[in-house]
C-alpha positions as CSV (number, residue, x, y, z in Angstrom):
1,M,64.6,-10.7,14.9
2,K,61.3,-11.8,16.5
3,S,63.1,-15.3,17.6
4,L,66.1,-13.1,18.6
5,L,64.0,-11.6,21.2
6,N,62.5,-14.8,22.3
7,A,66.1,-16.5,22.5
8,K,66.8,-13.4,24.7
9,S,64.0,-14.1,27.2
10,I,64.4,-17.6,27.2
11,S,68.1,-17.2,28.2
12,A,67.0,-14.3,30.4
13,V,64.2,-16.3,32.3
14,T,67.0,-19.8,32.6
15,L,69.0,-17.2,34.0
16,V,66.8,-15.6,36.8
17,L,65.6,-19.1,37.6
18,V,69.0,-20.3,38.1
19,L,70.1,-17.3,40.2
20,L,66.8,-18.6,41.9
21,L,68.0,-22.2,42.6
22,T,71.1,-21.1,43.7
23,L,69.8,-18.6,46.4
24,L,67.4,-21.3,47.9
25,G,70.2,-23.8,47.7
26,W,72.2,-21.9,49.9
27,Y,69.5,-20.7,52.3
28,W,68.8,-24.3,52.6
29,S,72.1,-25.1,53.7
30,Q,72.9,-23.4,56.8
31,E,73.2,-25.3,59.7
32,P,70.6,-24.8,62.3
33,D,71.6,-23.4,65.3
34,V,71.9,-24.8,68.7
35,F,69.2,-25.4,71.2
36,D,69.0,-25.1,75.1
37,V,67.6,-28.5,75.4
38,N,67.0,-28.1,79.1
39,Q,64.6,-25.2,78.1
40,R,62.7,-27.0,75.6
41,A,61.9,-30.0,78.4
42,A,61.2,-27.8,81.0
43,D,58.6,-25.3,78.4
44,H,56.7,-29.0,76.7
45,A,56.6,-30.3,80.4
46,L,54.4,-27.0,81.4
47,A,52.7,-26.7,77.9
48,H,51.3,-30.5,78.7
49,N,51.3,-30.3,82.6
50,E,54.4,-33.2,82.6
51,E,57.1,-33.8,85.3
52,V,60.3,-33.3,84.3
53,V,62.0,-36.8,85.7
54,A,65.0,-38.7,84.5
55,G,65.2,-39.6,80.9
56,Y,62.4,-36.2,80.6
57,T,65.6,-34.4,79.1
58,T,67.5,-36.7,77.4
59,T,64.1,-37.5,75.1
60,T,63.1,-34.2,74.4
61,A,66.5,-33.9,73.4
62,L,67.0,-36.8,70.7
63,I,62.8,-35.8,70.0
64,E,63.9,-31.9,69.6
65,V,67.6,-32.7,67.1
66,G,64.7,-35.4,65.0
67,D,62.2,-32.5,64.4
68,T,64.7,-30.0,63.5
69,L,66.3,-32.8,60.6
70,L,62.5,-33.1,59.5
71,H,61.6,-29.2,59.4
72,K,64.7,-26.9,59.3
73,P,64.4,-24.9,55.9
74,G,63.9,-27.1,53.0
75,G,63.4,-29.5,55.4
76,Y,65.0,-33.5,55.3
77,L,66.8,-32.7,51.8
78,A,68.9,-35.9,51.7
79,N,66.4,-38.1,50.0
80,D,65.1,-35.3,47.3
81,L,65.4,-35.9,43.6
82,M,64.5,-32.5,42.4
83,P,66.4,-29.1,42.0
84,P,68.4,-27.0,44.2
85,S,67.9,-30.6,46.9
86,V,69.6,-32.4,44.5
87,F,72.8,-30.5,43.8
88,V,73.2,-29.4,47.4
89,D,74.8,-32.7,49.1
90,N,76.6,-30.1,52.3
91,M,73.0,-30.1,54.4
92,P,72.3,-34.0,53.0
93,A,76.0,-34.7,54.5
94,W,75.2,-33.0,57.6
95,E,72.0,-34.9,58.4
96,F,73.3,-37.9,58.4
97,G,76.1,-37.0,60.7
98,A,73.1,-36.4,63.3
99,L,71.0,-39.1,62.2
100,E,73.8,-41.1,63.2
101,M,74.4,-40.0,66.5
102,M,69.8,-40.5,66.7
103,R,70.4,-43.5,66.0
104,D,72.7,-44.9,68.3
105,L,70.8,-42.7,71.3
106,A,67.1,-44.6,70.1
107,L,69.6,-48.1,70.7
108,A,70.7,-47.1,73.7
109,M,67.2,-45.6,75.1
110,R,65.6,-49.5,74.2
111,K,68.4,-51.4,75.4
112,D,69.6,-49.8,78.4
113,F,68.5,-46.8,79.5
114,S,64.9,-48.0,79.6
115,R,65.5,-51.5,81.3
116,S,66.4,-52.0,84.6
117,Q,68.4,-55.0,83.7
118,S,69.2,-57.4,81.0
119,Q,66.2,-59.9,81.9
120,S,63.4,-57.2,82.2
121,V,61.0,-56.4,78.7
122,E,61.9,-53.8,76.5
123,N,59.5,-50.7,76.2
124,S,56.7,-51.3,73.4
125,R,57.2,-47.2,72.4
126,L,61.0,-47.6,71.6
127,I,60.8,-51.6,70.3
128,A,58.7,-49.6,67.5
129,A,60.3,-46.0,67.5
130,Q,64.5,-47.7,67.1
131,P,64.0,-49.7,64.0
132,K,62.4,-46.8,62.0
133,L,65.0,-44.4,62.5
134,N,67.3,-47.3,60.7
135,I,65.3,-46.8,57.5
136,D,67.8,-45.8,54.2
137,H,67.6,-42.6,55.2
138,L,67.9,-42.1,51.0
139,S,64.8,-43.6,51.0
140,W,61.9,-41.3,49.1
141,L,59.6,-43.9,47.9
142,L,56.9,-45.9,50.3
143,P,58.0,-45.2,52.8
144,S,60.2,-41.9,52.6
145,A,62.8,-42.0,54.9
146,E,61.1,-38.5,56.4
147,S,57.8,-40.4,57.2
148,Q,59.0,-43.7,59.2
149,Y,61.6,-40.9,61.3
150,G,57.9,-38.4,62.2
151,E,56.6,-42.1,62.7
152,A,59.4,-42.3,65.4
153,L,59.5,-39.2,67.0
154,D,55.4,-39.2,67.4
155,L,56.4,-43.3,69.5
156,L,59.1,-40.8,71.1
157,R,56.4,-38.3,72.5
158,T,53.9,-40.5,73.8
159,Y,56.9,-42.4,75.4
160,R,58.6,-39.0,76.8
161,S,54.7,-38.4,78.2
162,E,54.5,-41.5,79.8
163,L,58.1,-40.7,81.6
164,G,56.3,-37.6,82.8
165,D,52.6,-38.8,84.5
166,R,53.1,-40.4,87.8
167,Q,50.2,-42.5,87.0
168,V,51.4,-44.0,84.5
169,D,54.5,-46.8,85.7
170,D,55.2,-49.1,82.1
171,S,57.6,-46.4,80.4
172,Q,61.0,-45.7,82.4
173,F,64.5,-44.7,82.1
174,Y,66.7,-45.5,84.4
175,T,70.2,-43.5,85.0
176,R,72.4,-45.9,86.1
177,A,76.5,-45.4,85.8
178,D,76.4,-48.4,83.3
179,N,73.6,-47.6,81.2
180,L,75.9,-44.7,80.4
181,R,79.1,-46.1,80.3
182,D,77.5,-48.4,77.6
183,W,76.2,-45.7,75.1
184,L,79.0,-43.2,75.5
185,K,81.6,-46.7,74.3
186,Q,79.0,-46.4,71.6
187,V,79.8,-42.6,70.6
188,E,83.5,-43.2,71.6
189,K,83.2,-45.6,68.5
190,R,82.4,-42.9,66.4
191,L,83.9,-40.5,67.7
192,G,87.2,-41.8,66.4
193,S,85.9,-43.2,63.3
194,M,85.1,-39.3,62.2
195,S,88.4,-38.5,63.2
196,Q,90.4,-40.9,61.3
197,K,88.2,-39.7,58.4
198,L,88.9,-36.2,59.2
199,S,92.6,-36.5,59.5
200,A,92.7,-38.7,56.0
201,S,92.2,-35.2,54.2
202,V,96.0,-35.7,54.2
203,G,97.7,-38.1,52.6
204,T,99.6,-39.8,55.3
205,E,101.4,-43.5,55.8
206,I,100.2,-44.5,58.6
207,Y,101.2,-48.2,60.5
208,N,98.5,-51.2,61.0
209,T,97.6,-51.0,64.5
210,D,94.7,-53.5,64.2
211,L,96.0,-56.4,66.6
212,A,98.4,-54.4,68.9
213,G,98.0,-55.7,72.2
214,D,96.8,-58.6,71.9
215,P,99.6,-61.4,70.7
216,A,96.7,-64.2,70.1
217,A,94.6,-62.2,67.8
218,H,93.6,-62.4,64.1
219,Q,91.9,-61.2,61.6
220,S,90.7,-62.9,58.4
221,T,92.7,-61.6,56.0
222,P,96.0,-60.6,55.9
223,T,96.7,-56.8,55.8
224,S,100.0,-54.3,54.6
225,N,102.2,-53.7,57.6
226,K,102.0,-49.8,56.4
227,L,98.3,-48.0,55.1
228,Q,98.4,-45.0,52.9
229,T,95.1,-43.1,53.8
230,K,94.4,-40.3,51.6
231,T,90.2,-39.4,51.4
232,S,89.0,-38.6,47.8
233,W,89.1,-34.2,46.9
234,F,85.2,-35.5,46.4
235,K,84.7,-36.7,50.2
236,I,86.6,-34.1,52.1
237,D,83.5,-31.3,52.8
238,D,80.9,-34.0,52.8
239,N,83.1,-36.0,55.7
240,F,83.6,-32.2,57.2
241,Y,79.6,-31.5,57.4
242,E,79.1,-35.3,58.5
243,A,81.1,-34.4,61.3
244,R,80.0,-31.5,62.4
245,G,76.1,-33.0,62.7
246,A,77.3,-35.8,64.1
247,S,79.0,-32.9,66.5
248,W,76.1,-30.7,66.8
249,A,73.4,-33.3,68.0
250,L,75.7,-35.3,70.4
251,L,76.4,-31.5,71.8
252,H,72.7,-31.5,72.7
253,F,72.2,-35.4,74.1
254,L,75.0,-34.4,76.4
255,K,73.9,-31.6,77.6
256,A,70.4,-33.2,78.1
257,I,72.6,-36.2,79.9
258,E,74.6,-33.3,81.7
259,R,70.8,-33.2,83.1
260,D,69.7,-36.2,83.5
261,F,72.4,-38.0,85.5
262,A,73.3,-35.1,87.1
263,D,73.3,-37.4,90.5
264,V,75.5,-39.9,89.1
265,L,78.2,-37.5,87.6
266,A,78.5,-36.0,90.5
267,K,79.3,-39.4,92.8
268,K,81.7,-40.2,90.5
269,N,83.3,-36.6,89.9
270,A,82.5,-36.6,87.1
271,T,80.5,-34.1,86.2
272,V,83.5,-31.6,84.9
273,S,84.9,-34.6,82.6
274,L,81.6,-33.8,80.7
275,Q,81.7,-30.5,80.7
276,Q,85.1,-30.5,78.9
277,I,83.7,-33.2,76.6
278,I,80.9,-30.3,75.8
279,R,83.5,-27.7,75.4
280,E,84.9,-29.1,72.7
281,L,82.4,-30.4,71.0
282,E,81.1,-26.7,71.1
283,A,84.3,-25.8,69.9
284,T,83.4,-27.6,66.2
285,Q,80.2,-25.3,65.8
286,E,81.8,-22.3,65.2
287,P,80.9,-20.4,61.9
288,V,83.0,-21.2,59.2
289,W,84.1,-18.3,57.6
290,A,86.0,-19.4,54.4
291,P,83.3,-19.9,51.0
292,M,84.4,-23.9,50.8
293,I,85.7,-26.2,52.7
294,L,89.3,-25.8,52.6
295,N,92.3,-28.5,52.0
296,G,95.6,-26.9,52.9
297,G,98.7,-29.2,53.3
298,G,99.4,-29.7,57.7
299,F,101.6,-26.1,57.9
300,G,100.6,-24.7,54.6
301,I,99.8,-21.6,53.4
302,F,96.1,-22.2,53.5
303,A,93.9,-23.4,56.3
304,N,93.1,-27.3,56.3
305,H,89.4,-27.4,57.8
306,S,89.3,-30.9,58.2
307,L,92.1,-31.3,60.3
308,V,90.7,-28.0,62.8
309,M,87.5,-30.3,62.7
310,A,89.4,-33.8,63.3
311,N,91.2,-32.0,66.4
312,Y,88.5,-30.8,68.3
313,I,87.1,-34.0,68.6
314,S,90.0,-35.8,68.8
315,R,89.9,-33.7,72.0
316,A,86.4,-34.6,73.0
317,N,87.3,-38.4,72.7
318,A,89.5,-38.3,74.9
319,A,88.3,-36.8,77.3
320,L,85.0,-39.2,76.4
321,I,88.0,-42.1,77.4
322,E,88.4,-40.5,80.4
323,L,85.0,-40.4,81.2
324,T,84.1,-43.7,81.0
325,E,87.0,-44.7,83.0
326,L,85.6,-42.7,86.0
327,L,81.8,-44.4,85.6
328,N,83.7,-48.0,85.6
329,Q,85.4,-47.0,88.6
330,G,83.4,-47.9,91.8
C-alpha cells in the first residue's frame, strides 16, 4: 500500500511538472509586440542629452530589436539545452528570422551607411560589432551566442551616442540614395527566398528559370528543366515563424528608414512606396488564431497559413523592387 501511494505521488508530481513546463513553454513562445521606433529614439536622446540626427533612429531600431531578442520572456531560446526551451521550436525559428535581418542591416551600416565613399575608412565600432552578430545562433558555450550579441549591442550603443554628440565627428551615418538602395537589394533577396520557402508548403512543379534572361550564362552542374518543390511537414511551422520574425524586425527597420531618409525619399517621390511596404509587413504580424500552423491545400477546406504569409511577403517584395528602381533614378 505504501509503495502504491508513493507511485501515485510521483505520478502526480510528474504531471504537475509537465503541466508547468508546458505553460512556461507556451508563455515563452509569445511573439513580442511591435514598438514605436521613433518614440524609442526620441526617449533615449532626451534621457542622454543627445540629438536625433541622421542614422540615430535606424541605429536605435537595430539596438531595440536585438535587445528584444535577448530580453523577451524566456530570453534568447535558440541555444537552450534545458526544458522547456529544448522542446519549443517556433520561437527559435522566429529569433533566427529576426537575427538574419539584424545581420544584414549591421553589415550595410558597416560597409555603406557609415562611409562617405568606397575609399573611406570603416567605423571602428561597427567593425567590432558586425562580426559578433554572425556567431552561430545555436552556440551555447565559450562564447555563447547571447553574450556575443550583447557585446555587439553595447558597441552599437556607443556608436549611437557618438552620432548624437555634436562634439564627436568620427562616427557618421550618410543618408544617400545609393546607400539605401544597396541595403534594400539585399532585403529583396531575403524576402524572395522566404516567399519561395513559404510557397513550397504546397508541393508544386515549377520550371527552372535559373539562367533565364542571359543566353551566355552557365551554372556549375546541370539541373532538370522542371523542379519539384515540397517543404517537409516538420519544417512548415519553422519556415512560417522564421518569416514572422524577419518581417517583425524589418518592419521596425523600415519605419526607422522612413525617418532617417525622409529627405531622400521625398526627393525621389518614394515615401508612399515605402509606406506601402510597411503596410504589407504590418499585415504579417496579425495574430494567428489557430492553435497550430495549418497546411491546407490552395483551395482546400482548411487554411494554409504559409501561403497567406507568402502573399504578404511577395507583395512587400514587389513594392520593394519598385522602390529600389525609384532610388536608382536621377
